[in-house]
C-alpha positions in Angstrom: -24.2 24.7 -37.6 -22.9 21.2 -38.0 -25.0 18.1 -38.7 -23.7 14.5 -38.4 -24.0 12.2 -41.3 -25.7 8.8 -40.7 -22.2 7.2 -40.9 -20.9 9.5 -38.2 -23.9 8.8 -36.0 -23.4 5.1 -36.3 -19.7 5.4 -35.5 -20.8 6.9 -32.2 -22.3 3.6 -31.2 -18.8 2.2 -30.7 -18.4 4.6 -27.8 -22.0 5.1 -26.6 -24.2 2.2 -27.9 -27.3 3.5 -26.0 -27.0 7.1 -27.1 -29.6 9.2 -28.7 -28.5 11.9 -31.1 -30.7 15.0 -31.2 -30.8 17.4 -34.2 -31.4 20.9 -33.0 -32.4 23.8 -35.3 -33.2 27.3 -33.9 -33.0 26.0 -30.3 -35.6 23.3 -31.0 -35.2 19.6 -31.3 -36.2 18.8 -34.9 -35.1 15.1 -35.0 -33.8 12.3 -32.9 -31.9 9.2 -34.0 -30.4 6.1 -32.4 -27.0 5.0 -33.7 -26.7 1.4 -34.9 -23.5 -0.6 -34.9 -22.0 -0.5 -38.4 -20.6 -3.6 -40.0 -17.3 -1.8 -40.9 -15.4 1.2 -39.6 -13.0 2.7 -42.2 -10.4 5.4 -42.0 -11.2 6.2 -38.3 -8.9 4.0 -36.2 -5.4 2.8 -36.5 -4.5 -0.9 -36.3 -2.7 -1.6 -33.0 -0.5 -4.3 -34.8 2.7 -2.5 -35.7 3.4 -5.1 -38.3 0.1 -4.5 -40.1 0.5 -3.6 -43.8 -1.8 -0.6 -43.2 1.1 1.2 -41.4 3.5 0.8 -44.4 1.2 1.1 -47.4 -1.1 4.0 -48.4 -4.3 2.2 -47.6 -7.2 3.2 -45.4 -7.7 1.3 -42.2 -10.7 -1.0 -42.2 -12.2 -3.0 -39.3 -15.0 -5.5 -39.2 -17.2 -4.7 -36.2 -18.5 -7.6 -34.1 -20.9 -7.3 -31.2 -20.2 -9.7 -28.3 -22.3 -10.3 -25.2 -21.1 -7.2 -23.3 -18.6 -5.5 -25.6 -17.6 -4.9 -29.1 -14.6 -6.4 -31.0 -12.9 -4.9 -34.0 -11.0 -7.1 -36.5 -8.5 -5.5 -38.9 -9.2 -6.2 -42.6 -5.5 -6.6 -43.4 -3.8 -8.5 -40.5 -7.0 -9.9 -38.9 -5.9 -8.8 -35.4 -8.7 -8.3 -33.0 
C-alpha cells in the first residue's frame, strides 16, 4: 500500500543504478520505471566532514551528484567535501 515518489525512485539509483522499480496493484504489475541519477540529494545523507556547518546549524544536508566512469561522487553543498 505504499508507492514511491519519483524523487524516491531516483534516489535508489545511488544504490542500484540498473534497477527497475515495479508498481504492483492487486498482485499485478501496473507500471515499471527506471531510476535516473538526480542532480542533487537533499535531507537524505549526513556529511562525513565533522567540521561541516550542516552539523552545527539547522540546515538540510545537500549533495551534488556526479557520475564518474564506474562510480558516483557526492559533493557537499556547504563544505564541498567529496
